[in-house]
C-alpha positions as CSV (number, residue, x, y, z in Angstrom):
1,M,-1.1,18.7,-24.7
2,T,2.0,16.4,-24.9
3,I,2.7,15.0,-21.5
4,S,6.4,14.8,-20.4
5,T,7.8,11.4,-19.6
6,R,8.2,12.7,-16.0
7,F,4.4,12.3,-15.7
8,A,3.7,9.4,-18.0
9,L,2.7,6.8,-15.5
10,P,0.7,9.1,-13.2
11,A,-1.1,10.6,-16.3
12,L,-2.2,7.1,-17.3
13,L,-3.4,6.5,-13.8
14,A,-5.3,9.7,-13.7
15,A,-6.9,8.8,-17.0
16,G,-8.0,5.4,-15.7
17,L,-5.8,3.6,-18.2
18,A,-3.8,1.9,-15.5
19,C,-4.8,0.9,-12.1
20,P,-2.3,-0.4,-9.6
21,A,-3.4,-2.8,-6.8
22,T,-4.3,-1.0,-3.6
23,A,-1.5,-1.2,-1.1
24,A,-2.0,-3.4,2.0
25,E,-3.3,-1.5,5.0
26,P,-0.1,-0.4,6.9
27,E,0.4,-1.8,10.4
28,I,0.4,1.2,12.8
29,R,1.4,0.5,16.4
30,K,1.7,3.1,19.2
31,E,3.4,3.0,22.6
32,I,3.4,5.5,25.4
33,R,6.7,5.6,27.2
34,E,7.7,7.4,30.4
35,E,10.7,9.6,29.8
36,N,12.0,12.2,32.3
37,G,8.7,12.2,34.1
38,K,6.7,12.8,30.9
39,K,4.6,10.5,28.7
40,V,6.0,10.3,25.1
41,E,4.2,8.7,22.2
42,Y,6.1,6.3,19.9
43,M,4.7,5.3,16.6
44,F,5.8,2.3,14.5
45,I,4.8,1.9,10.8
46,D,5.1,-1.6,9.6
47,G,7.5,-2.3,12.5
48,I,9.8,0.7,11.9
49,K,9.8,3.5,14.4
50,V,9.0,7.0,13.1
51,H,12.3,8.9,12.7
52,E,14.4,5.8,13.3
53,T,18.1,6.6,13.2
54,D,19.5,3.1,13.5
55,P,20.7,2.1,10.0
56,E,20.3,-1.6,10.8
57,K,16.6,-1.0,11.3
58,Q,16.1,1.8,8.8
59,P,18.8,1.9,6.1
60,Q,19.8,5.2,4.4
61,P,18.6,5.5,0.8
62,P,21.4,4.9,-1.7
63,V,23.0,8.0,-3.1
64,V,22.6,8.5,-6.9
65,K,23.9,11.1,-9.3
66,P,21.2,13.7,-10.1
67,K,20.2,13.8,-13.8
68,P,21.0,17.1,-15.7
69,Y,18.5,19.9,-15.3
70,D,16.1,19.8,-18.3
71,A,15.1,23.4,-18.9
72,E,12.7,22.5,-21.7
73,A,10.8,20.0,-19.5
74,A,10.7,22.5,-16.7
75,K,8.7,25.0,-18.7
76,A,5.1,25.3,-17.7
77,P,2.7,23.7,-20.2
78,K,0.1,26.0,-21.8
79,D,-2.7,24.7,-19.6
80,A,-0.7,25.0,-16.3
81,I,-1.4,27.5,-13.6
82,V,1.8,29.5,-13.0
83,L,2.1,30.1,-9.2
84,F,5.5,31.8,-9.4
85,D,7.7,32.7,-12.3
86,G,10.3,34.9,-10.7
87,T,8.4,38.2,-11.1
88,E,6.9,40.6,-8.5
89,A,3.5,40.0,-10.0
90,T,3.4,36.3,-9.2
91,M,4.4,37.0,-5.6
92,D,0.8,38.2,-5.3
93,N,-0.3,34.6,-5.7
94,W,1.0,33.9,-2.2
95,T,-0.1,34.8,1.3
96,T,0.7,34.1,4.9
97,N,-1.3,31.5,6.9
98,G,-3.2,34.5,8.3
99,G,-4.1,35.8,4.8
100,K,-1.7,38.7,4.8
101,P,0.8,39.5,2.0
102,T,3.9,37.3,2.1
103,T,6.9,38.4,4.0
104,W,9.2,36.2,1.9
105,K,11.8,38.1,-0.2
106,L,12.2,38.2,-4.0
107,V,15.9,37.4,-4.4
108,D,17.4,37.0,-7.9
109,G,14.1,35.8,-9.3
110,A,13.4,33.4,-6.5
111,L,11.2,33.4,-3.4
112,E,13.4,33.2,-0.3
113,S,11.9,31.8,2.9
114,G,11.6,33.9,6.1
115,R,9.3,34.9,8.9
116,G,6.7,32.1,8.6
117,P,5.3,29.8,6.0
118,I,3.5,30.9,2.8
119,R,0.6,29.4,0.9
120,S,-1.0,29.8,-2.5
121,K,-4.2,31.9,-2.6
122,D,-5.7,29.3,-5.0
123,E,-6.5,25.9,-3.7
124,F,-6.1,22.5,-5.4
125,G,-7.0,18.9,-4.9
126,S,-5.4,16.2,-7.1
127,C,-2.7,17.8,-9.2
128,R,0.7,17.7,-10.9
129,L,3.1,20.2,-9.4
130,H,6.5,21.3,-10.6
131,I,8.6,23.2,-8.1
132,E,12.3,24.1,-7.9
133,F,14.3,24.8,-4.8
134,A,17.9,25.6,-3.6
135,T,19.2,25.1,-0.1
136,P,21.7,27.8,1.1
137,K,25.1,27.8,-0.6
138,N,26.8,28.7,2.7
139,V,26.3,25.5,4.8
140,K,25.4,26.0,8.4
141,G,24.2,23.3,10.8
142,N,23.7,19.6,10.2
143,G,20.9,17.0,10.2
144,Q,17.5,18.7,10.3
145,G,19.1,22.1,10.9
146,R,20.6,22.3,7.4
147,G,18.6,23.8,4.6
148,N,15.3,22.8,6.1
149,S,11.9,23.6,4.5
150,G,9.0,21.7,3.0
151,V,6.4,21.6,0.3
152,F,2.9,20.8,1.4
153,L,0.1,19.5,-0.8
154,M,-3.3,20.8,0.2
155,G,-1.5,22.6,3.1
156,Q,-1.5,19.1,4.7
157,Y,1.0,16.6,3.3
158,E,4.7,17.4,3.4
159,I,7.5,16.5,1.0
160,Q,10.6,17.4,3.0
161,V,13.1,19.9,1.6
162,L,16.5,19.5,3.2
163,D,20.2,19.8,2.3
164,S,20.8,16.0,2.3
165,F,24.0,16.3,0.3
166,E,26.5,14.5,2.5
167,N,24.3,15.3,5.4
168,Q,22.8,12.4,7.3
169,T,19.5,12.5,9.3
170,Y,16.7,10.0,9.9
171,P,15.7,8.7,6.5
172,D,12.0,9.5,6.8
173,G,13.0,13.2,7.3
174,Q,15.6,13.6,4.6
175,C,15.1,15.5,1.4
176,G,12.2,14.1,-0.6
177,A,10.7,12.1,2.3
178,L,7.0,12.1,2.9
179,Y,7.7,13.5,6.3
180,G,7.7,10.8,9.0
181,R,5.8,8.4,6.7
182,A,8.1,7.3,3.9
183,K,11.7,7.7,3.0
184,P,12.8,8.4,-0.6
185,L,13.8,5.4,-2.7
186,V,17.2,7.2,-3.4
187,N,19.1,10.3,-2.4
188,A,19.2,12.3,-5.5
189,C,20.3,15.6,-3.9
190,R,22.5,18.2,-5.6
191,G,25.0,20.2,-3.6
192,P,24.2,23.2,-1.4
193,G,23.1,26.3,-3.4
194,E,22.4,24.2,-6.6
195,W,18.9,24.3,-8.1
196,Q,16.9,21.1,-7.7
197,T,13.5,19.9,-9.0
198,F,10.5,18.1,-7.6
199,D,7.9,16.8,-10.1
200,I,5.0,15.6,-8.0
201,T,1.8,13.8,-9.0
202,F,-0.7,13.8,-6.2
203,H,-4.0,12.2,-5.8
204,R,-5.9,13.6,-2.8
205,P,-7.4,11.3,-0.1
206,H,-11.2,10.7,0.1
207,F,-13.2,10.6,3.4
208,D,-16.6,9.4,4.2
209,D,-19.2,11.4,6.2
210,D,-17.8,10.1,9.5
211,G,-14.2,11.3,8.6
212,K,-12.9,7.8,7.9
213,V,-10.4,7.6,5.0
214,T,-11.9,5.7,2.0
215,R,-9.0,6.3,-0.3
216,R,-5.6,7.2,0.9
217,A,-3.5,10.0,-0.7
218,R,-1.1,8.8,-3.4
219,F,2.2,10.3,-4.4
220,H,4.5,9.9,-7.4
221,V,7.6,12.1,-6.9
222,I,10.6,12.6,-9.1
223,H,13.6,14.4,-7.6
224,N,16.3,15.7,-10.0
225,G,15.1,13.1,-12.6
226,H,14.9,10.1,-10.3
227,V,11.7,8.5,-9.0
228,I,11.8,8.7,-5.2
229,H,8.2,7.7,-4.5
230,D,6.6,5.3,-7.0
231,N,2.8,5.9,-6.9
232,L,3.0,5.5,-3.1
233,E,0.0,5.4,-0.9
234,L,0.5,7.6,2.1
235,S,-0.3,5.8,5.4
236,G,-1.4,8.9,7.3
237,G,-0.7,12.5,8.0
238,T,2.7,14.1,8.1
239,G,2.3,16.6,10.9
240,W,4.9,16.6,13.8
241,R,3.5,15.0,16.9
242,G,6.7,14.4,18.8
243,P,10.2,13.1,18.2
244,H,8.9,9.6,17.2
245,S,5.3,10.2,16.3
246,I,3.4,11.7,13.4
247,S,-0.2,12.8,12.8
248,E,-3.0,10.6,11.4
249,Y,-5.4,11.4,8.6
250,K,-8.0,14.0,9.6
251,K,-10.9,14.9,7.4
252,H,-10.4,18.2,5.4
253,P,-11.9,19.9,2.4
254,D,-11.4,18.5,-1.1
255,K,-9.1,21.4,-2.0
256,G,-6.3,23.2,-0.1
257,P,-3.3,25.4,-0.8
258,I,0.2,24.7,-1.9
259,Q,2.3,25.7,1.1
260,M,6.1,26.1,1.7
261,Q,7.6,26.0,5.1
262,D,9.9,28.5,6.8
263,H,12.2,26.5,9.2
264,G,14.7,29.2,9.9
265,N,16.9,28.5,6.8
266,P,16.9,30.8,3.8
267,V,15.8,28.2,1.2
268,R,14.8,29.6,-2.2
269,F,12.0,28.5,-4.6
270,R,11.4,29.2,-8.2
271,N,9.4,28.1,-11.3
272,I,6.3,26.8,-9.5
273,W,3.4,25.6,-11.7
274,I,0.5,23.3,-11.3
275,Q,-2.0,21.3,-13.3
276,P,-5.2,20.1,-11.6
277,I,-6.1,16.6,-12.5
278,A,-9.3,14.5,-12.2
279,D,-9.7,12.3,-9.2
């Protein structure tokens, strides 16, 4: 199989032909603060508060022009597993968290979010994932309330989907962020209602028998043709644990589903395919 240039570096890494130096252990600091009679946890990653909004402390990613949509490169390779191709038949690849048929709608060849998250019936570990999404054309709300959804690897690790076109929020929660953990290198968003692409190369984390992480998860993410995470090691989990705190790693099975979030906005998804890769 010919590997697209989108995946060239991660493919070499997967094949063991290139091996970047392991990132330094991130400095994680926590504080418990008393606010309105309640204890609130604050987490700092390498000195920066989770969901920091002060641009002096956490600058916004620079805005870049998205590259043209490449229909040929977006086609699923012959050895890929097609999770959704716009047909009713591939809707059967998805289920609710409770294992029931998805309640999402098939709208103009796309899956439209609604009434809870959905997840793939098949489960995956390390993989390459292509997925396309469009936030609502009719803009409502702002910040986190505008075109909000998410793509979760292994049902655990979220790449944020958000309408971040001329819509500012905390950088580690804007479109393409590894939620609460890492902001994108650039803001490559298209306008509301326009189709966008994520090309994700993901290497799953490894745990020992005691649940300690022995190899952190690694992400290489391309958004609309621009690298937004360059073979980045994820410092921990991405689960919400308060306005300024995020979950830590917790041991889980070696495989998990691809999951998309319903956050109350009718975000659409299409052309979803995946290639498992060796650890």
